[in-house]
All heavy atoms as atom14 arrays in JSON, in Angstrom:
{
  "sequence": "MGFGFAGRAIGDLYEYTCALRGHDPGDRVEIVVLQEGERVTLPVAPGRR",
  "atom14_mask": [
    [1, 1, 1, 1, 1, 1, 1, 1, 0, 0, 0, 0, 0, 0],
    [1, 1, 1, 1, 0, 0, 0, 0, 0, 0, 0, 0, 0, 0],
    [1, 1, 1, 1, 1, 1, 1, 1, 1, 1, 1, 0, 0, 0],
    [1, 1, 1, 1, 0, 0, 0, 0, 0, 0, 0, 0, 0, 0],
    [1, 1, 1, 1, 1, 1, 1, 1, 1, 1, 1, 0, 0, 0],
    [1, 1, 1, 1, 1, 0, 0, 0, 0, 0, 0, 0, 0, 0],
    [1, 1, 1, 1, 0, 0, 0, 0, 0, 0, 0, 0, 0, 0],
    [1, 1, 1, 1, 1, 1, 1, 1, 1, 1, 1, 0, 0, 0],
    [1, 1, 1, 1, 1, 0, 0, 0, 0, 0, 0, 0, 0, 0],
    [1, 1, 1, 1, 1, 1, 1, 1, 0, 0, 0, 0, 0, 0],
    [1, 1, 1, 1, 0, 0, 0, 0, 0, 0, 0, 0, 0, 0],
    [1, 1, 1, 1, 1, 1, 1, 1, 0, 0, 0, 0, 0, 0],
    [1, 1, 1, 1, 1, 1, 1, 1, 0, 0, 0, 0, 0, 0],
    [1, 1, 1, 1, 1, 1, 1, 1, 1, 1, 1, 1, 0, 0],
    [1, 1, 1, 1, 1, 1, 1, 1, 1, 0, 0, 0, 0, 0],
    [1, 1, 1, 1, 1, 1, 1, 1, 1, 1, 1, 1, 0, 0],
    [1, 1, 1, 1, 1, 1, 1, 0, 0, 0, 0, 0, 0, 0],
    [1, 1, 1, 1, 1, 1, 0, 0, 0, 0, 0, 0, 0, 0],
    [1, 1, 1, 1, 1, 0, 0, 0, 0, 0, 0, 0, 0, 0],
    [1, 1, 1, 1, 1, 1, 1, 1, 0, 0, 0, 0, 0, 0],
    [1, 1, 1, 1, 1, 1, 1, 1, 1, 1, 1, 0, 0, 0],
    [1, 1, 1, 1, 0, 0, 0, 0, 0, 0, 0, 0, 0, 0],
    [1, 1, 1, 1, 1, 1, 1, 1, 1, 1, 0, 0, 0, 0],
    [1, 1, 1, 1, 1, 1, 1, 1, 0, 0, 0, 0, 0, 0],
    [1, 1, 1, 1, 1, 1, 1, 0, 0, 0, 0, 0, 0, 0],
    [1, 1, 1, 1, 0, 0, 0, 0, 0, 0, 0, 0, 0, 0],
    [1, 1, 1, 1, 1, 1, 1, 1, 0, 0, 0, 0, 0, 0],
    [1, 1, 1, 1, 1, 1, 1, 1, 1, 1, 1, 0, 0, 0],
    [1, 1, 1, 1, 1, 1, 1, 0, 0, 0, 0, 0, 0, 0],
    [1, 1, 1, 1, 1, 1, 1, 1, 1, 0, 0, 0, 0, 0],
    [1, 1, 1, 1, 1, 1, 1, 1, 0, 0, 0, 0, 0, 0],
    [1, 1, 1, 1, 1, 1, 1, 0, 0, 0, 0, 0, 0, 0],
    [1, 1, 1, 1, 1, 1, 1, 0, 0, 0, 0, 0, 0, 0],
    [1, 1, 1, 1, 1, 1, 1, 1, 0, 0, 0, 0, 0, 0],
    [1, 1, 1, 1, 1, 1, 1, 1, 1, 0, 0, 0, 0, 0],
    [1, 1, 1, 1, 1, 1, 1, 1, 1, 0, 0, 0, 0, 0],
    [1, 1, 1, 1, 0, 0, 0, 0, 0, 0, 0, 0, 0, 0],
    [1, 1, 1, 1, 1, 1, 1, 1, 1, 0, 0, 0, 0, 0],
    [1, 1, 1, 1, 1, 1, 1, 1, 1, 1, 1, 0, 0, 0],
    [1, 1, 1, 1, 1, 1, 1, 0, 0, 0, 0, 0, 0, 0],
    [1, 1, 1, 1, 1, 1, 1, 0, 0, 0, 0, 0, 0, 0],
    [1, 1, 1, 1, 1, 1, 1, 1, 0, 0, 0, 0, 0, 0],
    [1, 1, 1, 1, 1, 1, 1, 0, 0, 0, 0, 0, 0, 0],
    [1, 1, 1, 1, 1, 1, 1, 0, 0, 0, 0, 0, 0, 0],
    [1, 1, 1, 1, 1, 0, 0, 0, 0, 0, 0, 0, 0, 0],
    [1, 1, 1, 1, 1, 1, 1, 0, 0, 0, 0, 0, 0, 0],
    [1, 1, 1, 1, 0, 0, 0, 0, 0, 0, 0, 0, 0, 0],
    [1, 1, 1, 1, 1, 1, 1, 1, 1, 1, 1, 0, 0, 0],
    [1, 1, 1, 1, 1, 1, 1, 1, 1, 1, 1, 0, 0, 0]
  ],
  "atom14_positions": [
    [[-14.77, -5.19, -12.74], [-14.77, -6.46, -13.45], [-13.66, -7.33, -12.88], [-12.52, -6.91, -12.79], [-14.57, -6.2, -14.95], [-14.39, -7.46, -15.76], [-14.39, -7.2, -17.55], [-12.83, -6.4, -17.81], [0.0, 0.0, 0.0], [0.0, 0.0, 0.0], [0.0, 0.0, 0.0], [0.0, 0.0, 0.0], [0.0, 0.0, 0.0], [0.0, 0.0, 0.0]],
    [[-13.99, -8.55, -12.52], [-13.0, -9.47, -12.01], [-12.26, -10.17, -13.14], [-11.05, -10.11, -13.26], [0.0, 0.0, 0.0], [0.0, 0.0, 0.0], [0.0, 0.0, 0.0], [0.0, 0.0, 0.0], [0.0, 0.0, 0.0], [0.0, 0.0, 0.0], [0.0, 0.0, 0.0], [0.0, 0.0, 0.0], [0.0, 0.0, 0.0], [0.0, 0.0, 0.0]],
    [[-13.01, -10.83, -13.99], [-12.44, -11.56, -15.11], [-13.12, -11.08, -16.38], [-14.27, -10.68, -16.36], [-12.65, -13.07, -14.95], [-12.04, -13.61, -13.7], [-12.78, -13.76, -12.55], [-10.7, -13.94, -13.67], [-12.22, -14.25, -11.39], [-10.12, -14.43, -12.51], [-10.89, -14.58, -11.37], [0.0, 0.0, 0.0], [0.0, 0.0, 0.0], [0.0, 0.0, 0.0]],
    [[-12.42, -11.17, -17.51], [-13.03, -10.74, -18.74], [-12.49, -11.47, -19.95], [-11.4, -12.06, -19.91], [0.0, 0.0, 0.0], [0.0, 0.0, 0.0], [0.0, 0.0, 0.0], [0.0, 0.0, 0.0], [0.0, 0.0, 0.0], [0.0, 0.0, 0.0], [0.0, 0.0, 0.0], [0.0, 0.0, 0.0], [0.0, 0.0, 0.0], [0.0, 0.0, 0.0]],
    [[-13.27, -11.43, -21.02], [-12.88, -12.07, -22.28], [-13.37, -11.16, -23.39], [-14.59, -10.92, -23.51], [-13.51, -13.45, -22.39], [-13.13, -14.19, -23.65], [-12.02, -15.01, -23.68], [-13.88, -14.04, -24.81], [-11.67, -15.68, -24.83], [-13.54, -14.71, -25.96], [-12.43, -15.53, -25.98], [0.0, 0.0, 0.0], [0.0, 0.0, 0.0], [0.0, 0.0, 0.0]],
    [[-12.45, -10.64, -24.18], [-12.79, -9.79, -25.33], [-13.71, -8.63, -24.94], [-14.66, -8.31, -25.62], [-13.42, -10.62, -26.44], [0.0, 0.0, 0.0], [0.0, 0.0, 0.0], [0.0, 0.0, 0.0], [0.0, 0.0, 0.0], [0.0, 0.0, 0.0], [0.0, 0.0, 0.0], [0.0, 0.0, 0.0], [0.0, 0.0, 0.0], [0.0, 0.0, 0.0]],
    [[-13.41, -8.02, -23.81], [-14.17, -6.85, -23.37], [-15.45, -7.15, -22.62], [-16.16, -6.23, -22.23], [0.0, 0.0, 0.0], [0.0, 0.0, 0.0], [0.0, 0.0, 0.0], [0.0, 0.0, 0.0], [0.0, 0.0, 0.0], [0.0, 0.0, 0.0], [0.0, 0.0, 0.0], [0.0, 0.0, 0.0], [0.0, 0.0, 0.0], [0.0, 0.0, 0.0]],
    [[-15.79, -8.41, -22.44], [-17.01, -8.79, -21.72], [-16.66, -9.26, -20.32], [-15.7, -10.01, -20.13], [-17.71, -9.94, -22.44], [-18.27, -9.55, -23.78], [-18.89, -10.72, -24.5], [-20.0, -11.29, -23.75], [-20.82, -12.19, -24.24], [-20.65, -12.63, -25.46], [-21.8, -12.67, -23.51], [0.0, 0.0, 0.0], [0.0, 0.0, 0.0], [0.0, 0.0, 0.0]],
    [[-17.45, -8.83, -19.36], [-17.27, -9.32, -17.99], [-17.7, -10.78, -17.93], [-18.69, -11.17, -18.52], [-18.12, -8.5, -17.02], [0.0, 0.0, 0.0], [0.0, 0.0, 0.0], [0.0, 0.0, 0.0], [0.0, 0.0, 0.0], [0.0, 0.0, 0.0], [0.0, 0.0, 0.0], [0.0, 0.0, 0.0], [0.0, 0.0, 0.0], [0.0, 0.0, 0.0]],
    [[-16.91, -11.59, -17.24], [-17.19, -13.02, -17.12], [-17.39, -13.34, -15.64], [-16.48, -13.17, -14.83], [-16.02, -13.86, -17.68], [-15.75, -13.51, -19.15], [-16.28, -15.34, -17.49], [-16.88, -13.8, -20.1], [0.0, 0.0, 0.0], [0.0, 0.0, 0.0], [0.0, 0.0, 0.0], [0.0, 0.0, 0.0], [0.0, 0.0, 0.0], [0.0, 0.0, 0.0]],
    [[-18.58, -13.83, -15.31], [-18.89, -14.16, -13.93], [-18.92, -15.65, -13.64], [-18.79, -16.07, -12.51], [0.0, 0.0, 0.0], [0.0, 0.0, 0.0], [0.0, 0.0, 0.0], [0.0, 0.0, 0.0], [0.0, 0.0, 0.0], [0.0, 0.0, 0.0], [0.0, 0.0, 0.0], [0.0, 0.0, 0.0], [0.0, 0.0, 0.0], [0.0, 0.0, 0.0]],
    [[-19.11, -16.44, -14.71], [-19.15, -17.88, -14.51], [-18.81, -18.6, -15.82], [-18.58, -17.96, -16.85], [-20.52, -18.34, -13.98], [-21.67, -17.98, -14.9], [-21.51, -17.97, -16.14], [-22.76, -17.71, -14.37], [0.0, 0.0, 0.0], [0.0, 0.0, 0.0], [0.0, 0.0, 0.0], [0.0, 0.0, 0.0], [0.0, 0.0, 0.0], [0.0, 0.0, 0.0]],
    [[-18.77, -19.91, -15.76], [-18.39, -20.72, -16.91], [-19.34, -20.53, -18.09], [-18.93, -20.53, -19.24], [-18.35, -22.2, -16.51], [-17.92, -23.18, -17.59], [-16.51, -22.87, -18.07], [-17.99, -24.6, -17.07], [0.0, 0.0, 0.0], [0.0, 0.0, 0.0], [0.0, 0.0, 0.0], [0.0, 0.0, 0.0], [0.0, 0.0, 0.0], [0.0, 0.0, 0.0]],
    [[-20.62, -20.33, -17.81], [-21.6, -20.15, -18.88], [-21.37, -18.85, -19.64], [-21.47, -18.81, -20.87], [-23.02, -20.21, -18.32], [-23.3, -21.54, -17.65], [-23.34, -21.65, -16.27], [-23.49, -22.7, -18.41], [-23.57, -22.87, -15.65], [-23.71, -23.92, -17.81], [-23.76, -24.01, -16.43], [-23.96, -25.22, -15.83], [0.0, 0.0, 0.0], [0.0, 0.0, 0.0]],
    [[-21.04, -17.78, -18.94], [-20.73, -16.51, -19.61], [-19.46, -16.62, -20.44], [-19.37, -16.07, -21.53], [-20.61, -15.39, -18.58], [-21.92, -15.01, -17.95], [-21.78, -13.95, -16.88], [-20.65, -13.51, -16.59], [-22.81, -13.56, -16.32], [0.0, 0.0, 0.0], [0.0, 0.0, 0.0], [0.0, 0.0, 0.0], [0.0, 0.0, 0.0], [0.0, 0.0, 0.0]],
    [[-18.48, -17.36, -19.92], [-17.24, -17.57, -20.65], [-17.51, -18.35, -21.94], [-17.03, -18.0, -23.01], [-16.22, -18.32, -19.78], [-15.0, -18.76, -20.55], [-14.06, -17.84, -20.99], [-14.82, -20.1, -20.86], [-12.96, -18.24, -21.72], [-13.7, -20.52, -21.57], [-12.77, -19.59, -22.0], [-11.7, -19.98, -22.73], [0.0, 0.0, 0.0], [0.0, 0.0, 0.0]],
    [[-18.31, -19.43, -21.84], [-18.63, -20.24, -23.01], [-19.34, -19.41, -24.06], [-19.02, -19.49, -25.26], [-19.51, -21.44, -22.6], [-18.8, -22.22, -21.64], [-19.86, -22.3, -23.79], [0.0, 0.0, 0.0], [0.0, 0.0, 0.0], [0.0, 0.0, 0.0], [0.0, 0.0, 0.0], [0.0, 0.0, 0.0], [0.0, 0.0, 0.0], [0.0, 0.0, 0.0]],
    [[-20.28, -18.58, -23.66], [-21.01, -17.71, -24.59], [-20.06, -16.72, -25.27], [-20.12, -16.52, -26.47], [-22.11, -16.98, -23.84], [-23.16, -15.96, -24.89], [0.0, 0.0, 0.0], [0.0, 0.0, 0.0], [0.0, 0.0, 0.0], [0.0, 0.0, 0.0], [0.0, 0.0, 0.0], [0.0, 0.0, 0.0], [0.0, 0.0, 0.0], [0.0, 0.0, 0.0]],
    [[-19.17, -16.12, -24.5], [-18.21, -15.16, -25.07], [-17.26, -15.86, -26.03], [-16.95, -15.33, -27.1], [-17.42, -14.49, -23.94], [0.0, 0.0, 0.0], [0.0, 0.0, 0.0], [0.0, 0.0, 0.0], [0.0, 0.0, 0.0], [0.0, 0.0, 0.0], [0.0, 0.0, 0.0], [0.0, 0.0, 0.0], [0.0, 0.0, 0.0], [0.0, 0.0, 0.0]],
    [[-16.81, -17.04, -25.7], [-15.89, -17.79, -26.54], [-16.54, -18.18, -27.86], [-15.92, -18.08, -28.92], [-15.41, -19.05, -25.8], [-14.35, -19.89, -26.47], [-13.09, -19.07, -26.72], [-14.03, -21.1, -25.61], [0.0, 0.0, 0.0], [0.0, 0.0, 0.0], [0.0, 0.0, 0.0], [0.0, 0.0, 0.0], [0.0, 0.0, 0.0], [0.0, 0.0, 0.0]],
    [[-17.79, -18.56, -27.83], [-18.51, -18.96, -29.05], [-18.69, -17.8, -30.02], [-18.93, -18.02, -31.2], [-19.86, -19.55, -28.7], [-19.74, -20.93, -28.14], [-21.09, -21.53, -27.88], [-20.93, -22.88, -27.36], [-21.84, -23.51, -26.67], [-23.0, -22.93, -26.41], [-21.61, -24.73, -26.23], [0.0, 0.0, 0.0], [0.0, 0.0, 0.0], [0.0, 0.0, 0.0]],
    [[-18.55, -16.58, -29.54], [-18.7, -15.41, -30.4], [-17.45, -15.11, -31.21], [-17.4, -14.1, -31.92], [0.0, 0.0, 0.0], [0.0, 0.0, 0.0], [0.0, 0.0, 0.0], [0.0, 0.0, 0.0], [0.0, 0.0, 0.0], [0.0, 0.0, 0.0], [0.0, 0.0, 0.0], [0.0, 0.0, 0.0], [0.0, 0.0, 0.0], [0.0, 0.0, 0.0]],
    [[-16.44, -15.97, -31.13], [-15.18, -15.75, -31.84], [-14.77, -17.01, -32.57], [-15.09, -18.13, -32.15], [-14.08, -15.32, -30.85], [-14.37, -14.01, -30.22], [-14.04, -12.81, -30.81], [-15.0, -13.7, -29.07], [-14.44, -11.83, -30.04], [-15.03, -12.34, -28.97], [0.0, 0.0, 0.0], [0.0, 0.0, 0.0], [0.0, 0.0, 0.0], [0.0, 0.0, 0.0]],
    [[-14.05, -16.83, -33.65], [-13.54, -17.96, -34.43], [-12.17, -18.37, -33.91], [-11.44, -17.55, -33.33], [-13.4, -17.57, -35.91], [-14.75, -17.33, -36.55], [-15.7, -18.08, -36.23], [-14.86, -16.41, -37.38], [0.0, 0.0, 0.0], [0.0, 0.0, 0.0], [0.0, 0.0, 0.0], [0.0, 0.0, 0.0], [0.0, 0.0, 0.0], [0.0, 0.0, 0.0]],
    [[-11.79, -19.65, -34.13], [-10.44, -20.08, -33.75], [-9.39, -19.17, -34.4], [-9.51, -18.82, -35.57], [-10.34, -21.5, -34.3], [-11.76, -21.97, -34.35], [-12.56, -20.74, -34.7], [0.0, 0.0, 0.0], [0.0, 0.0, 0.0], [0.0, 0.0, 0.0], [0.0, 0.0, 0.0], [0.0, 0.0, 0.0], [0.0, 0.0, 0.0], [0.0, 0.0, 0.0]],
    [[-8.42, -18.76, -33.62], [-7.36, -17.89, -34.12], [-7.62, -16.41, -33.96], [-6.72, -15.59, -34.14], [0.0, 0.0, 0.0], [0.0, 0.0, 0.0], [0.0, 0.0, 0.0], [0.0, 0.0, 0.0], [0.0, 0.0, 0.0], [0.0, 0.0, 0.0], [0.0, 0.0, 0.0], [0.0, 0.0, 0.0], [0.0, 0.0, 0.0], [0.0, 0.0, 0.0]],
    [[-8.88, -16.02, -33.65], [-9.16, -14.6, -33.38], [-8.32, -14.15, -32.21], [-8.21, -14.84, -31.2], [-10.63, -14.38, -33.02], [-11.56, -14.4, -34.21], [-11.08, -14.48, -35.35], [-12.79, -14.35, -33.98], [0.0, 0.0, 0.0], [0.0, 0.0, 0.0], [0.0, 0.0, 0.0], [0.0, 0.0, 0.0], [0.0, 0.0, 0.0], [0.0, 0.0, 0.0]],
    [[-7.71, -12.99, -32.32], [-6.95, -12.45, -31.2], [-7.87, -11.63, -30.32], [-8.56, -10.73, -30.8], [-5.8, -11.59, -31.71], [-4.73, -12.42, -32.42], [-3.49, -11.6, -32.58], [-2.21, -12.22, -32.43], [-1.75, -12.98, -31.47], [-2.51, -13.34, -30.49], [-0.52, -13.43, -31.45], [0.0, 0.0, 0.0], [0.0, 0.0, 0.0], [0.0, 0.0, 0.0]],
    [[-7.9, -11.98, -29.04], [-8.72, -11.27, -28.06], [-7.88, -11.06, -26.8], [-6.82, -11.65, -26.64], [-10.02, -12.05, -27.71], [-10.91, -12.19, -28.92], [-9.7, -13.4, -27.11], [0.0, 0.0, 0.0], [0.0, 0.0, 0.0], [0.0, 0.0, 0.0], [0.0, 0.0, 0.0], [0.0, 0.0, 0.0], [0.0, 0.0, 0.0], [0.0, 0.0, 0.0]],
    [[-8.38, -10.2, -25.92], [-7.7, -10.0, -24.64], [-8.55, -10.62, -23.55], [-9.77, -10.54, -23.57], [-7.51, -8.51, -24.36], [-6.46, -7.89, -25.25], [-6.14, -6.45, -24.84], [-6.96, -5.82, -24.14], [-5.07, -5.98, -25.24], [0.0, 0.0, 0.0], [0.0, 0.0, 0.0], [0.0, 0.0, 0.0], [0.0, 0.0, 0.0], [0.0, 0.0, 0.0]],
    [[-7.87, -11.26, -22.6], [-8.55, -11.79, -21.42], [-8.01, -11.06, -20.2], [-6.88, -10.58, -20.2], [-8.37, -13.31, -21.27], [-6.89, -13.69, -21.13], [-9.0, -14.05, -22.45], [-6.67, -15.13, -20.74], [0.0, 0.0, 0.0], [0.0, 0.0, 0.0], [0.0, 0.0, 0.0], [0.0, 0.0, 0.0], [0.0, 0.0, 0.0], [0.0, 0.0, 0.0]],
    [[-8.83, -10.98, -19.18], [-8.42, -10.4, -17.91], [-8.5, -11.52, -16.88], [-9.53, -12.18, -16.74], [-9.34, -9.23, -17.49], [-8.93, -8.69, -16.14], [-9.32, -8.14, -18.54], [0.0, 0.0, 0.0], [0.0, 0.0, 0.0], [0.0, 0.0, 0.0], [0.0, 0.0, 0.0], [0.0, 0.0, 0.0], [0.0, 0.0, 0.0], [0.0, 0.0, 0.0]],
    [[-7.38, -11.76, -16.21], [-7.3, -12.82, -15.2], [-6.75, -12.24, -13.9], [-6.2, -11.14, -13.89], [-6.39, -13.98, -15.67], [-6.97, -14.64, -16.9], [-4.98, -13.52, -15.93], [0.0, 0.0, 0.0], [0.0, 0.0, 0.0], [0.0, 0.0, 0.0], [0.0, 0.0, 0.0], [0.0, 0.0, 0.0], [0.0, 0.0, 0.0], [0.0, 0.0, 0.0]],
    [[-6.89, -12.99, -12.86], [-6.33, -12.61, -11.56], [-5.05, -13.4, -11.36], [-5.05, -14.62, -11.42], [-7.34, -12.96, -10.47], [-7.37, -12.07, -9.24], [-7.59, -10.63, -9.63], [-8.46, -12.53, -8.31], [0.0, 0.0, 0.0], [0.0, 0.0, 0.0], [0.0, 0.0, 0.0], [0.0, 0.0, 0.0], [0.0, 0.0, 0.0], [0.0, 0.0, 0.0]],
    [[-3.94, -12.68, -11.17], [-2.64, -13.32, -10.98], [-1.99, -12.71, -9.75], [-1.67, -11.52, -9.74], [-1.76, -13.13, -12.22], [-0.45, -13.86, -12.16], [0.33, -13.7, -13.44], [0.25, -12.68, -14.11], [1.1, -14.7, -13.78], [0.0, 0.0, 0.0], [0.0, 0.0, 0.0], [0.0, 0.0, 0.0], [0.0, 0.0, 0.0], [0.0, 0.0, 0.0]],
    [[-1.82, -13.52, -8.73], [-1.25, -13.07, -7.46], [-1.99, -11.85, -6.92], [-1.39, -10.89, -6.46], [0.24, -12.8, -7.62], [1.05, -14.03, -7.98], [2.53, -13.76, -8.11], [2.99, -12.67, -7.73], [3.23, -14.66, -8.59], [0.0, 0.0, 0.0], [0.0, 0.0, 0.0], [0.0, 0.0, 0.0], [0.0, 0.0, 0.0], [0.0, 0.0, 0.0]],
    [[-3.32, -11.88, -7.03], [-4.15, -10.82, -6.49], [-4.28, -9.57, -7.36], [-4.97, -8.64, -7.0], [0.0, 0.0, 0.0], [0.0, 0.0, 0.0], [0.0, 0.0, 0.0], [0.0, 0.0, 0.0], [0.0, 0.0, 0.0], [0.0, 0.0, 0.0], [0.0, 0.0, 0.0], [0.0, 0.0, 0.0], [0.0, 0.0, 0.0], [0.0, 0.0, 0.0]],
    [[-3.65, -9.55, -8.5], [-3.69, -8.41, -9.41], [-4.38, -8.8, -10.71], [-4.21, -9.9, -11.21], [-2.27, -7.93, -9.75], [-1.47, -7.46, -8.57], [-1.96, -6.13, -8.01], [-2.41, -5.29, -8.81], [-1.91, -5.97, -6.78], [0.0, 0.0, 0.0], [0.0, 0.0, 0.0], [0.0, 0.0, 0.0], [0.0, 0.0, 0.0], [0.0, 0.0, 0.0]],
    [[-5.17, -7.87, -11.27], [-5.77, -8.1, -12.58], [-4.72, -7.92, -13.65], [-4.02, -6.91, -13.67], [-6.92, -7.13, -12.82], [-8.17, -7.57, -12.16], [-9.33, -6.72, -12.61], [-10.12, -6.46, -11.43], [-10.61, -5.3, -11.08], [-10.45, -4.27, -11.85], [-11.27, -5.16, -9.98], [0.0, 0.0, 0.0], [0.0, 0.0, 0.0], [0.0, 0.0, 0.0]],
    [[-4.61, -8.89, -14.54], [-3.63, -8.86, -15.62], [-4.37, -9.08, -16.93], [-5.21, -9.99, -17.04], [-2.57, -9.97, -15.43], [-1.57, -9.97, -16.57], [-1.87, -9.81, -14.09], [0.0, 0.0, 0.0], [0.0, 0.0, 0.0], [0.0, 0.0, 0.0], [0.0, 0.0, 0.0], [0.0, 0.0, 0.0], [0.0, 0.0, 0.0], [0.0, 0.0, 0.0]],
    [[-4.08, -8.25, -17.93], [-4.67, -8.4, -19.26], [-3.67, -9.1, -20.16], [-2.51, -8.69, -20.24], [-5.04, -7.02, -19.85], [-5.96, -6.38, -18.97], [-5.68, -7.16, -21.22], [0.0, 0.0, 0.0], [0.0, 0.0, 0.0], [0.0, 0.0, 0.0], [0.0, 0.0, 0.0], [0.0, 0.0, 0.0], [0.0, 0.0, 0.0], [0.0, 0.0, 0.0]],
    [[-4.13, -10.17, -20.82], [-3.26, -10.97, -21.67], [-3.87, -11.14, -23.06], [-5.08, -11.38, -23.17], [-3.07, -12.37, -21.07], [-2.5, -12.44, -19.67], [-2.65, -13.85, -19.11], [-1.05, -12.03, -19.68], [0.0, 0.0, 0.0], [0.0, 0.0, 0.0], [0.0, 0.0, 0.0], [0.0, 0.0, 0.0], [0.0, 0.0, 0.0], [0.0, 0.0, 0.0]],
    [[-3.06, -11.05, -24.12], [-3.58, -11.35, -25.45], [-3.59, -12.87, -25.66], [-2.65, -13.55, -25.26], [-2.56, -10.67, -26.38], [-1.3, -10.68, -25.6], [-1.69, -10.56, -24.14], [0.0, 0.0, 0.0], [0.0, 0.0, 0.0], [0.0, 0.0, 0.0], [0.0, 0.0, 0.0], [0.0, 0.0, 0.0], [0.0, 0.0, 0.0], [0.0, 0.0, 0.0]],
    [[-4.65, -13.38, -26.26], [-4.75, -14.8, -26.55], [-5.35, -15.0, -27.93], [-6.01, -14.11, -28.48], [-5.58, -15.58, -25.5], [-4.95, -15.51, -24.13], [-7.02, -15.09, -25.48], [0.0, 0.0, 0.0], [0.0, 0.0, 0.0], [0.0, 0.0, 0.0], [0.0, 0.0, 0.0], [0.0, 0.0, 0.0], [0.0, 0.0, 0.0], [0.0, 0.0, 0.0]],
    [[-5.14, -16.18, -28.49], [-5.76, -16.59, -29.75], [-6.29, -18.0, -29.54], [-5.54, -18.97, -29.71], [-4.77, -16.53, -30.9], [0.0, 0.0, 0.0], [0.0, 0.0, 0.0], [0.0, 0.0, 0.0], [0.0, 0.0, 0.0], [0.0, 0.0, 0.0], [0.0, 0.0, 0.0], [0.0, 0.0, 0.0], [0.0, 0.0, 0.0], [0.0, 0.0, 0.0]],
    [[-7.57, -18.13, -29.15], [-8.12, -19.45, -28.9], [-8.0, -20.35, -30.13], [-8.11, -19.89, -31.26], [-9.6, -19.18, -28.57], [-9.62, -17.75, -28.13], [-8.54, -17.08, -28.91], [0.0, 0.0, 0.0], [0.0, 0.0, 0.0], [0.0, 0.0, 0.0], [0.0, 0.0, 0.0], [0.0, 0.0, 0.0], [0.0, 0.0, 0.0], [0.0, 0.0, 0.0]],
    [[-7.78, -21.64, -29.88], [-7.67, -22.61, -30.97], [-8.99, -23.31, -31.22], [-10.02, -22.96, -30.65], [0.0, 0.0, 0.0], [0.0, 0.0, 0.0], [0.0, 0.0, 0.0], [0.0, 0.0, 0.0], [0.0, 0.0, 0.0], [0.0, 0.0, 0.0], [0.0, 0.0, 0.0], [0.0, 0.0, 0.0], [0.0, 0.0, 0.0], [0.0, 0.0, 0.0]],
    [[-8.93, -24.3, -32.06], [-10.12, -25.1, -32.37], [-10.45, -26.0, -31.2], [-9.57, -26.45, -30.48], [-9.88, -25.96, -33.6], [-9.95, -25.15, -34.85], [-9.87, -25.99, -36.08], [-10.74, -27.16, -35.98], [-10.55, -28.27, -36.66], [-9.52, -28.38, -37.46], [-11.38, -29.28, -36.53], [0.0, 0.0, 0.0], [0.0, 0.0, 0.0], [0.0, 0.0, 0.0]],
    [[-11.69, -26.28, -31.04], [-12.15, -27.14, -29.96], [-12.15, -28.57, -30.4], [-12.39, -28.93, -31.49], [-13.56, -26.72, -29.59], [-13.97, -27.26, -28.3], [-15.22, -26.59, -27.87], [-15.65, -27.3, -26.7], [-16.89, -27.53, -26.4], [-17.83, -27.05, -27.13], [-17.21, -28.18, -25.34], [0.0, 0.0, 0.0], [0.0, 0.0, 0.0], [0.0, 0.0, 0.0]]
  ]
}
């Protein structure tokens, strides 16, 4: 998995949008991002849109 959101693999913007809509503002989830060539898992709490 390259990138992820709340345990789901994210391949494009549409998958990210779908994963994000499955959570309420303030829900704590983990995201996986690429930072300097390394996968890093970060806790986040998305806000209101």
